[in-house]
C-alpha positions as CSV (number, residue, x, y, z in Angstrom):
1,X,0.8,-10.0,-8.0
2,X,3.2,-10.7,-4.9
3,X,2.4,-7.6,-3.4
4,X,-1.2,-8.2,-3.7
5,X,-0.8,-11.9,-2.2
6,X,1.2,-10.4,0.8
7,X,-1.3,-7.8,1.4
8,X,-4.2,-10.5,1.3
9,X,-2.0,-12.5,3.8
10,X,-1.6,-9.8,6.0
11,X,-5.3,-9.0,6.1
12,X,-6.3,-12.5,7.6
13,X,-4.1,-11.9,10.4
14,X,-5.4,-8.5,11.2
15,X,-8.2,-7.7,13.6
16,X,-11.7,-6.7,12.5
17,X,-13.3,-3.1,12.5
18,X,-15.8,-2.9,15.1
19,X,-18.6,-0.4,16.0
20,X,-20.1,-1.1,19.5
21,X,-23.1,0.7,20.5
22,X,-22.1,3.7,18.3
23,X,-24.1,7.0,18.0
24,X,-23.6,9.7,15.3
25,X,-25.0,13.0,15.2
26,X,-24.9,15.7,12.6
27,X,-26.3,19.0,14.4
28,X,-28.9,17.9,16.4
29,X,-30.0,14.9,14.1
30,X,-29.0,11.5,15.3
31,X,-28.0,9.6,12.3
32,X,-26.7,6.4,14.0
33,X,-28.2,5.4,17.4
34,X,-26.3,2.7,19.5
35,X,-25.9,0.5,16.6
36,X,-23.3,-2.3,16.4
37,X,-21.6,-4.1,13.5
38,X,-18.4,-5.7,12.4
39,X,-16.5,-5.6,9.0
40,X,-14.0,-8.6,8.6
41,X,-10.7,-8.0,6.7
42,X,-11.0,-8.9,3.1
43,X,-14.7,-8.3,2.9
44,X,-16.3,-6.3,0.1
45,X,-19.2,-4.2,1.7
46,X,-21.6,-2.3,0.1
47,X,-23.2,0.5,2.0
48,X,-26.9,1.5,1.2
49,X,-29.5,3.7,2.5
50,X,-31.5,6.5,1.6
51,X,-30.0,10.0,0.8
52,X,-29.5,11.8,4.1
53,X,-29.5,8.4,6.1
54,X,-25.9,8.9,7.2
55,X,-23.6,6.9,4.7
56,X,-21.3,9.7,4.0
57,X,-21.2,10.5,7.8
58,X,-20.1,7.0,8.4
59,X,-17.4,7.2,6.1
60,X,-16.2,10.2,8.0
61,X,-16.1,8.0,11.2
62,X,-14.1,5.2,9.3
63,X,-11.7,7.6,7.9
64,X,-10.9,9.4,11.3
65,X,-12.2,12.7,10.3
66,X,-15.4,12.4,12.5
67,X,-15.5,10.8,16.1
68,X,-18.3,8.9,17.6
69,X,-20.7,10.7,19.9
70,X,-21.2,7.5,21.9
71,X,-20.3,3.9,22.1
72,X,-16.7,2.5,20.8
73,X,-15.5,2.5,17.5
74,X,-12.0,0.6,16.5
75,X,-10.0,0.1,13.6
76,X,-6.7,-1.6,13.3
77,X,-4.1,0.9,13.6
78,X,-1.8,-0.5,11.2
79,X,-4.1,-0.5,8.4
80,X,-3.3,1.8,5.4
81,X,-6.5,3.6,3.9
82,X,-7.1,4.7,0.4
83,X,-9.8,7.0,-0.3
84,X,-10.8,9.5,-3.3
85,X,-9.9,13.1,-2.4
86,X,-13.1,15.2,-2.7
87,X,-11.0,18.4,-3.6
88,X,-10.9,19.5,-7.4
89,X,-7.0,19.3,-8.0
90,X,-5.5,22.6,-9.5
91,X,-1.8,21.4,-10.5
92,X,0.1,21.9,-13.9
93,X,1.6,18.5,-12.9
94,X,1.1,15.8,-15.6
95,X,-1.7,13.1,-15.2
96,X,0.8,10.4,-14.8
97,X,2.9,12.2,-12.2
98,X,-0.2,13.2,-10.3
99,X,-1.4,9.6,-10.1
100,X,2.0,8.2,-9.2
101,X,1.9,10.6,-6.3
102,X,-0.8,8.8,-4.7
103,X,1.5,6.0,-4.0
104,X,2.3,7.4,-0.5
105,X,4.7,4.6,0.2
106,X,6.7,5.1,-2.9
107,X,6.6,9.2,-2.3
108,X,8.2,8.5,1.0
109,X,10.8,6.1,-0.3
110,X,11.6,8.8,-3.0
111,X,11.9,11.4,-0.2
112,X,14.3,9.3,1.9
113,X,16.5,8.7,-1.2
114,X,16.6,12.3,-1.7
115,X,17.5,13.1,2.1
116,X,20.0,10.2,2.1
117,X,21.9,11.4,-1.0
118,X,22.1,14.7,0.8
119,X,23.4,13.2,4.0
120,X,26.3,11.3,2.2
121,X,25.6,8.3,4.5
122,X,26.5,5.2,2.4
123,X,24.5,2.7,4.6
124,X,21.5,5.3,4.8
125,X,21.6,5.5,0.8
126,X,21.8,1.6,0.4
127,X,18.7,1.2,2.6
128,X,17.0,3.9,0.9
129,X,17.5,2.7,-2.4
130,X,16.2,-1.0,-1.3
131,X,13.3,0.6,0.3
132,X,12.7,2.4,-3.3
133,X,12.8,-0.6,-5.4
134,X,10.5,-2.5,-2.5
135,X,8.0,0.2,-3.1
136,X,7.8,-0.4,-6.8
137,X,9.6,2.4,-8.4
138,X,10.5,0.2,-11.4
139,X,6.9,-0.2,-12.4
140,X,5.4,3.0,-11.1
141,X,4.8,4.8,-14.4
142,X,3.2,1.6,-16.0
143,X,0.8,1.1,-13.0
144,X,-0.3,4.6,-12.9
145,X,-0.7,4.8,-16.7
146,X,-2.8,1.4,-16.8
147,X,-5.2,3.0,-14.0
148,X,-5.5,6.1,-16.2
149,X,-6.2,4.4,-19.3
150,X,-8.3,2.1,-17.8
151,X,-10.5,5.0,-16.6
152,X,-11.0,6.2,-20.1
153,X,-8.3,8.8,-20.9
154,X,-6.3,8.6,-24.3
155,X,-2.8,7.5,-24.6
156,X,-2.1,11.2,-26.0
157,X,-3.3,12.8,-22.6
158,X,-1.0,10.7,-20.3
159,X,1.3,13.8,-19.9
160,X,-1.3,16.4,-20.2
161,X,-1.4,19.0,-17.2
162,X,-4.1,17.8,-14.7
163,X,-5.5,21.5,-14.8
164,X,-6.2,21.2,-18.5
165,X,-8.9,18.5,-18.0
166,X,-12.7,19.2,-17.1
167,X,-14.0,18.8,-13.6
168,X,-15.3,15.1,-14.1
169,X,-12.0,14.0,-15.7
170,X,-10.3,15.5,-12.7
171,X,-12.4,13.5,-10.6
172,X,-11.3,10.4,-12.5
173,X,-7.7,11.2,-11.8
174,X,-8.5,11.4,-8.3
175,X,-10.0,8.1,-8.2
176,X,-7.1,6.7,-10.3
177,X,-4.9,8.3,-7.6
178,X,-6.7,6.4,-4.8
179,X,-6.3,3.1,-6.4
180,X,-2.4,3.7,-6.8
181,X,-2.3,4.0,-3.2
182,X,-1.3,0.7,-1.5
183,X,-4.2,0.1,0.8
184,X,-5.6,-2.4,3.5
185,X,-8.9,-0.7,3.4
186,X,-10.5,1.3,0.5
187,X,-13.4,3.6,1.0
188,X,-15.1,4.7,-2.2
189,X,-18.1,6.9,-2.2
190,X,-20.1,7.0,-5.6
191,X,-17.0,5.9,-7.5
192,X,-19.0,5.4,-10.9
193,X,-20.6,9.0,-10.9
194,X,-18.3,10.4,-13.4
195,X,-17.9,7.3,-15.6
196,X,-18.8,6.1,-18.8
197,X,-19.8,2.4,-19.0
198,X,-16.4,1.5,-20.7
199,X,-14.5,2.8,-17.5
200,X,-17.1,1.3,-15.2
201,X,-16.6,-2.1,-16.6
202,X,-12.9,-1.7,-16.1
203,X,-13.2,-0.3,-12.7
204,X,-15.6,-3.4,-11.7
205,X,-12.9,-5.7,-12.8
206,X,-10.3,-4.1,-10.9
207,X,-12.2,-4.0,-7.7
208,X,-13.0,-7.8,-7.9
209,X,-9.4,-8.2,-7.9
210,X,-8.7,-5.8,-5.1
211,X,-7.2,-7.8,-2.2
212,X,-8.0,-5.7,0.9
213,X,-11.1,-4.7,2.7
214,X,-13.5,-2.6,0.4
215,X,-16.2,-0.5,1.9
216,X,-18.2,1.2,-1.1
217,X,-21.3,3.6,-1.4
218,X,-22.9,3.3,-4.7
219,X,-26.5,3.8,-6.3
220,X,-25.5,1.4,-9.3
221,X,-27.0,-2.1,-8.8
222,X,-25.3,-4.1,-11.1
223,X,-21.9,-2.6,-9.8
224,X,-22.8,-3.6,-6.3
225,X,-23.9,-7.1,-7.0
226,X,-20.7,-7.6,-9.3
227,X,-18.4,-6.8,-6.4
228,X,-19.8,-6.9,-2.9
229,X,-20.5,-10.0,-0.6
230,X,-21.9,-8.1,2.3
231,X,-24.5,-5.3,2.6
232,X,-24.8,-2.6,5.2
233,X,-28.0,-0.9,5.4
234,X,-28.7,2.2,7.3
235,X,-32.3,2.0,8.4
236,X,-33.9,4.1,11.3
237,X,-30.6,5.1,12.9
238,X,-29.3,1.4,12.9
239,X,-26.8,-0.4,10.7
240,X,-28.0,-3.9,9.8
241,X,-25.5,-6.4,8.2
242,X,-26.7,-8.7,5.4
243,X,-24.8,-11.5,4.1
244,X,-24.8,-11.0,0.2
245,X,-24.7,-8.4,-2.5
246,X,-27.3,-5.8,-3.2
247,X,-29.9,-8.1,-5.0
248,X,-29.7,-10.7,-2.2
249,X,-30.1,-7.8,0.6
250,X,-33.1,-6.7,-1.5
251,X,-34.9,-10.0,-1.5
252,X,-34.3,-10.5,2.3
253,X,-35.4,-7.0,3.0
254,X,-38.7,-7.6,1.0
255,X,-39.6,-10.7,3.1
256,X,-39.2,-8.5,6.0
257,X,-41.2,-5.9,4.9
258,X,-44.0,-8.9,3.8
259,X,-44.2,-9.6,7.5
260,X,-45.2,-6.0,8.2
261,X,-48.7,-5.3,8.0
262,X,-48.6,-1.8,7.5
263,X,-47.2,-2.3,4.0
264,X,-49.7,-5.0,2.8
265,X,-52.2,-2.5,1.1
266,X,-49.5,-0.1,-0.8
267,X,-47.6,-3.3,-1.7
268,X,-50.8,-4.9,-3.4
269,X,-51.4,-1.7,-5.6
270,X,-47.8,-1.5,-6.6
271,X,-48.0,-5.1,-7.7
272,X,-50.8,-4.3,-9.7
273,X,-49.2,-1.2,-11.2
274,X,-46.0,-3.3,-12.1
275,X,-48.0,-6.2,-13.4
276,X,-49.8,-4.1,-16.0
277,X,-46.7,-2.8,-17.9
278,X,-45.0,-6.5,-17.5
279,X,-48.0,-7.8,-19.4
280,X,-47.9,-4.9,-21.9
281,X,-44.2,-5.6,-22.9
282,X,-44.2,-9.5,-22.3
283,X,-44.9,-9.8,-26.2
284,X,-41.7,-8.3,-27.1
285,X,-39.6,-11.0,-25.7
286,X,-39.5,-12.9,-28.8
287,X,-38.4,-10.0,-31.1
288,X,-35.2,-9.3,-29.6
289,X,-32.5,-10.5,-27.3
290,X,-32.5,-7.4,-25.2
291,X,-36.3,-7.4,-24.9
292,X,-36.1,-10.8,-23.3
293,X,-33.7,-9.2,-20.4
294,X,-36.1,-6.3,-20.0
295,X,-38.8,-8.9,-19.2
296,X,-36.6,-10.4,-16.6
297,X,-35.9,-7.0,-15.1
298,X,-39.5,-6.2,-14.9
299,X,-40.4,-9.6,-13.3
300,X,-37.7,-8.7,-10.8
301,X,-39.6,-5.5,-9.9
302,X,-42.7,-7.6,-9.4
303,X,-40.7,-9.4,-6.7
304,X,-39.2,-6.4,-4.9
305,X,-42.5,-4.6,-5.1
306,X,-42.5,-4.5,-1.2
307,X,-39.3,-2.4,-1.2
308,X,-40.7,0.1,-3.7
309,X,-44.2,0.2,-1.5
310,X,-41.9,1.4,1.2
311,X,-40.0,4.1,-0.7
312,X,-40.6,7.7,0.4
313,X,-40.7,8.9,-3.4
314,X,-42.6,7.5,-6.4
315,X,-43.7,9.5,-9.5
316,X,-45.3,8.8,-12.9
317,X,-44.8,10.8,-16.5
318,X,-48.1,12.1,-17.5
319,X,-50.0,11.0,-20.7
320,X,-48.4,13.0,-23.7
321,X,-51.0,15.4,-25.1
322,X,-50.0,14.0,-28.7
323,X,-47.6,11.7,-30.3
324,X,-46.2,12.7,-33.8
325,X,-44.5,9.8,-35.7
326,X,-41.9,10.1,-36.6
327,X,-40.8,12.3,-33.6
328,X,-37.7,13.3,-35.6
329,X,-35.6,12.2,-38.7
330,X,-32.2,13.0,-39.4
331,X,-30.9,12.9,-42.9
332,X,-26.9,13.0,-43.7
333,X,-26.7,14.9,-40.4
334,X,-23.3,16.0,-39.0
335,X,-22.9,16.9,-35.7
336,X,-20.5,18.7,-33.2
337,X,-19.3,21.8,-31.7
338,X,-18.9,25.4,-33.4
339,X,-15.5,27.1,-33.2
340,X,-14.8,28.7,-30.0
341,X,-15.5,32.4,-29.4
342,X,-12.0,33.3,-29.4
343,X,-11.2,31.1,-32.4
344,X,-9.6,32.9,-35.6
345,X,-12.0,33.9,-38.1
346,X,-12.8,31.1,-40.6
347,X,-12.4,28.3,-38.0
348,X,-13.8,25.1,-38.8
349,X,-16.3,23.4,-36.3
350,X,-15.3,20.4,-34.6
351,X,-17.4,17.3,-36.3
352,X,-17.8,14.5,-33.8
353,X,-20.4,12.2,-35.7
354,X,-21.0,12.1,-39.5
355,X,-23.7,11.1,-42.0
356,X,-26.5,10.4,-39.5
357,X,-29.6,8.7,-41.1
358,X,-31.9,7.9,-38.4
359,X,-35.7,8.4,-37.3
360,X,-37.1,8.2,-34.0
361,X,-40.6,7.0,-33.9
362,X,-43.4,6.9,-31.5
363,X,-43.2,4.7,-28.4
364,X,-39.4,3.6,-29.1
365,X,-37.1,3.1,-26.1
366,X,-33.4,3.6,-27.5
367,X,-30.4,2.9,-25.1
368,X,-27.6,5.3,-26.6
369,X,-24.2,3.3,-26.4
370,X,-20.7,4.2,-27.2
371,X,-17.4,4.4,-25.6
372,X,-16.2,7.8,-24.0
373,X,-15.9,10.6,-26.3
374,X,-17.7,9.2,-29.2
375,X,-20.5,11.6,-29.0
376,X,-23.3,10.2,-26.9
377,X,-23.9,13.5,-25.1
378,X,-23.2,15.3,-28.3
379,X,-26.2,13.5,-30.1
380,X,-28.4,14.3,-27.2
381,X,-27.9,17.9,-27.1
382,X,-28.4,18.3,-30.8
383,X,-31.6,16.6,-30.6
384,X,-32.4,18.7,-27.4
385,X,-31.8,21.8,-29.6
386,X,-28.8,23.0,-27.3
387,X,-26.5,22.6,-30.3
388,X,-27.1,23.1,-34.0
389,X,-26.3,20.4,-36.4
390,X,-23.3,21.4,-38.5
391,X,-24.8,20.3,-41.8
392,X,-27.7,17.8,-42.9
393,X,-31.2,18.0,-41.9
394,X,-33.0,17.2,-38.7
395,X,-36.8,17.2,-38.7
396,X,-39.1,17.5,-36.1
397,X,-42.6,15.9,-36.1
398,X,-45.5,18.3,-35.6
399,X,-46.1,18.9,-31.9
400,X,-42.8,17.5,-30.6
401,X,-42.5,18.3,-26.8
402,X,-39.0,17.4,-25.4
403,X,-38.2,16.8,-21.8
404,X,-34.3,16.9,-21.4
405,X,-32.5,15.6,-18.4
406,X,-28.8,17.1,-18.9
407,X,-25.8,15.0,-17.6
408,X,-24.7,18.3,-15.9
409,X,-27.9,19.4,-14.1
410,X,-27.0,23.2,-14.2
411,X,-27.2,23.2,-17.9
412,X,-30.9,23.2,-17.4
413,X,-30.9,24.7,-13.7
414,X,-30.3,28.1,-12.6
415,X,-28.1,28.1,-9.3
416,X,-29.4,31.4,-7.9
417,X,-33.0,30.5,-8.3
418,X,-35.4,28.7,-6.0
419,X,-37.5,25.7,-6.9
420,X,-40.5,27.7,-7.1
421,X,-39.0,30.2,-9.5
422,X,-37.9,27.5,-11.8
423,X,-41.5,26.4,-11.9
424,X,-42.9,29.8,-12.3
425,X,-40.8,30.5,-15.2
426,X,-41.9,27.1,-16.7
427,X,-45.5,28.3,-16.4
428,X,-44.9,31.5,-18.0
429,X,-43.1,30.0,-21.0
430,X,-46.0,27.3,-21.6
431,X,-48.7,30.0,-21.2
432,X,-46.7,32.4,-23.5
433,X,-46.4,29.5,-26.3
434,X,-50.5,29.2,-26.2
435,X,-50.9,26.3,-23.7
436,X,-53.7,27.8,-21.5
437,X,-54.5,24.4,-19.8
438,X,-51.4,24.3,-17.8
439,X,-51.6,24.3,-13.8
440,X,-49.9,27.9,-13.6
441,X,-50.8,29.3,-10.3
442,X,-48.3,29.5,-7.2
443,X,-50.3,27.2,-5.0
444,X,-50.8,24.7,-7.9
445,X,-47.0,24.9,-8.5
446,X,-46.2,24.4,-4.9
447,X,-48.5,21.5,-4.7
448,X,-46.7,19.9,-7.7
449,X,-43.3,20.5,-6.2
450,X,-44.7,18.6,-3.1
451,X,-45.2,15.5,-5.1
452,X,-41.3,15.4,-5.7
453,X,-40.6,16.0,-2.0
454,X,-40.1,19.8,-2.1
455,X,-42.1,21.1,0.5
456,X,-42.1,23.7,3.1
457,X,-39.1,26.2,2.8
458,X,-37.5,23.9,0.4
459,X,-39.5,25.5,-2.3
460,X,-37.5,28.7,-1.6
461,X,-34.0,27.2,-1.3
462,X,-31.7,28.4,-3.9
463,X,-30.7,25.7,-6.2
464,X,-26.9,26.1,-5.8
465,X,-27.2,25.1,-2.1
466,X,-28.8,21.9,-3.1
467,X,-27.5,18.3,-3.1
468,X,-26.8,16.6,-6.3
469,X,-29.8,14.3,-5.7
470,X,-32.0,17.2,-4.8
471,X,-31.0,19.0,-8.2
472,X,-31.8,15.6,-10.0
473,X,-35.2,15.6,-8.4
474,X,-36.1,19.2,-9.6
475,X,-35.0,18.4,-13.0
476,X,-37.3,15.3,-13.1
477,X,-40.1,17.5,-11.4
478,X,-39.7,20.1,-14.3
479,X,-39.6,17.5,-17.0
480,X,-42.8,15.7,-15.6
481,X,-44.7,19.0,-15.5
482,X,-44.1,19.7,-19.2
483,X,-45.8,16.3,-20.4
484,X,-43.2,15.7,-22.9
485,X,-43.6,13.2,-25.5
486,X,-40.0,12.5,-26.0
487,X,-37.6,12.1,-23.1
488,X,-34.0,12.7,-23.7
489,X,-32.0,11.3,-20.6
490,X,-28.3,11.9,-20.6
491,X,-27.0,10.1,-17.2
492,X,-30.2,10.7,-15.3
493,X,-29.1,8.6,-12.2
494,X,-25.9,10.0,-11.4
495,X,-27.0,11.4,-8.2
496,X,-30.1,9.5,-7.4
497,X,-30.2,6.8,-4.6
498,X,-31.4,3.3,-5.3
499,X,-35.0,3.7,-4.4
500,X,-35.3,6.9,-6.6
501,X,-33.7,4.8,-9.5
502,X,-36.3,2.2,-9.1
503,X,-38.9,4.9,-9.2
504,X,-37.6,6.2,-12.3
505,X,-37.3,2.9,-13.9
506,X,-40.8,2.0,-13.3
507,X,-41.8,5.6,-14.3
508,X,-40.2,5.2,-17.6
509,X,-41.8,1.8,-18.3
510,X,-45.1,3.3,-17.9
511,X,-44.4,6.2,-20.1
512,X,-46.4,6.5,-23.3
513,X,-44.0,8.4,-25.3
514,X,-40.4,8.0,-26.8
515,X,-37.2,7.5,-24.5
516,X,-33.7,7.9,-25.6
517,X,-31.2,7.3,-22.8
518,X,-27.6,7.7,-22.3
519,X,-26.7,5.8,-18.9
520,X,-23.9,4.0,-17.2
521,X,-26.6,2.1,-15.0
522,X,-27.1,-1.1,-16.8
523,X,-30.0,-2.1,-14.7
524,X,-31.6,1.0,-15.9
525,X,-30.8,0.1,-19.5
526,X,-31.9,-3.4,-19.2
527,X,-35.2,-2.3,-17.7
528,X,-36.0,0.3,-20.0
529,X,-34.5,-0.1,-23.6
530,X,-35.7,-2.2,-26.4
531,X,-33.1,-1.4,-28.8
532,X,-29.7,0.3,-28.7
533,X,-27.9,2.7,-31.1
534,X,-24.1,2.6,-31.1
535,X,-22.2,5.7,-31.6
536,X,-18.7,4.7,-32.5
537,X,-15.8,5.9,-34.8
538,X,-17.8,9.0,-36.0
539,X,-20.9,7.2,-37.1
540,X,-24.3,6.0,-35.5
541,X,-25.6,2.4,-36.2
542,X,-28.1,0.0,-34.6
543,X,-26.4,-2.5,-32.0
544,X,-27.7,-5.9,-32.7
545,X,-27.4,-7.4,-29.0
546,X,-27.9,-6.7,-25.4
547,X,-25.7,-5.2,-22.8
548,X,-23.6,-8.3,-22.1
549,X,-22.7,-8.4,-25.7
550,X,-21.8,-4.7,-25.6
551,X,-19.4,-5.2,-22.4
552,X,-17.8,-7.8,-24.8
553,X,-17.4,-5.1,-27.5
554,X,-15.9,-2.7,-25.2
555,X,-13.3,-5.1,-24.1
556,X,-12.6,-5.9,-28.0
557,X,-12.3,-1.9,-28.5
558,X,-10.1,-1.5,-25.5
559,X,-7.7,-4.3,-26.8
560,X,-7.8,-2.7,-30.3
561,X,-6.8,0.6,-28.9
562,X,-4.1,-0.6,-26.9
563,X,-2.7,-2.8,-29.8
564,X,-2.9,0.6,-32.0
565,X,-1.1,2.4,-29.3
566,X,1.6,0.1,-29.0
567,X,2.1,-0.1,-32.8
568,X,2.5,3.8,-32.8
569,X,4.9,3.5,-29.9
570,X,7.0,1.0,-31.9
571,X,6.8,3.1,-35.0
572,X,8.0,6.3,-33.1
573,X,10.9,4.4,-31.6
């Protein structure tokens, strides 16, 4: 706490970050054109703008890996900078030690102790040990482990080698390592991308307490609203500063757009579009607590219709050809994973969730909640037919047509193929299955791709070379083309910008079929879902409450886990 206070005191005395008439280019494209802005010490800043607007390029300027092409940029030289390394760590170092090494001050102090001991200089050794104590050697392990556990790891994993974790979990360790580093300014680029809702809630609380200057790129509205107090918007190669969080910025920008005559016609059309489903769902407000929050979210969308009207990309799901009811039912179903290919003969499958007795009906909008590792994605993969149920019955309604958005886009995409090749393959499969009325000619498929901003040469660009946002957009395109009646969406917003997230929210609310959604995007969950299922402790039950209730549940569960871990440690001792 004292360290945080001293850092905060230091911040107030330090000069500001200044961009004056700065120009930034990427190849021949001008991303920032003679723009000026100031960031004050201790401010928490959200950096927003369309994909490709230059947010990551601006970060490269801030961290010194890129220099301005024109104008002047200054940042206090004495400021210590924290940021998440983008490389995938490959080391057998334990998770705890890897995160501790993120504290560069502590690491330097440890190295000085080592060198001082080797020099046999008593005065130097005394000073080195004092510096080591001041750097926080005494509580380094507990600080690192607190970060690791907060980001969703289990106590038993604290000493596991870094390279034993999957890519997503290693990126969580990189985030923990960045938070471990003492810093006066912290740069975070999409820090929630690899987090579940429980880890996101923890990170939100941590960043609220962070005493330094924070600049953050995020496409999570509620996360930005909870943390930031200043919004920098990159628009038409300019940086525009707004006082307030993302929602306040959005309100102010909507007012500005209202003044622009060119948007009025589009705005009126969008408001009418939004009003139609606000009216349709308002009747549900009395049925459940979460339905009321949904109505509020939809009413907010009406208010920001000018922003949506200005968006470069909107889409809608086509009306399903049929709506079986129930869509599917699960009776005494057990789900999990089969034994590994190299497992000994007779190995048992890994059971994740037991005794599922649930039905999915036409028109339901189900949010699937649960702490990390409880089985949310396993459930979705089983319904999507990517996994076979271990036992029990999974009965599908006649004519069930599933649109599946996998958390890892490459689960449904082929990196060596182009968008056009993906669509051609879809069309061939549809025709082979007896659907003769689908648009299957190459020009029709090109036109359809164009509605998802895949025009020109992009239709022949290999998927492996695309950005995360472009891959997500392609998956959405493929889903819409298939006219599903059941949407299974597992973290669909990870790589989508805020405008596209809003477009997805609108499209889902207009969708006539059934939606099952796993997401850490609370704004999307609130806007789309009428009911929630909770995957917990090896079972699935309805969750009677809204997302605020769920966040309290997560905090209680985290407390229970800590107490259980502490009891085990005492027992072992």
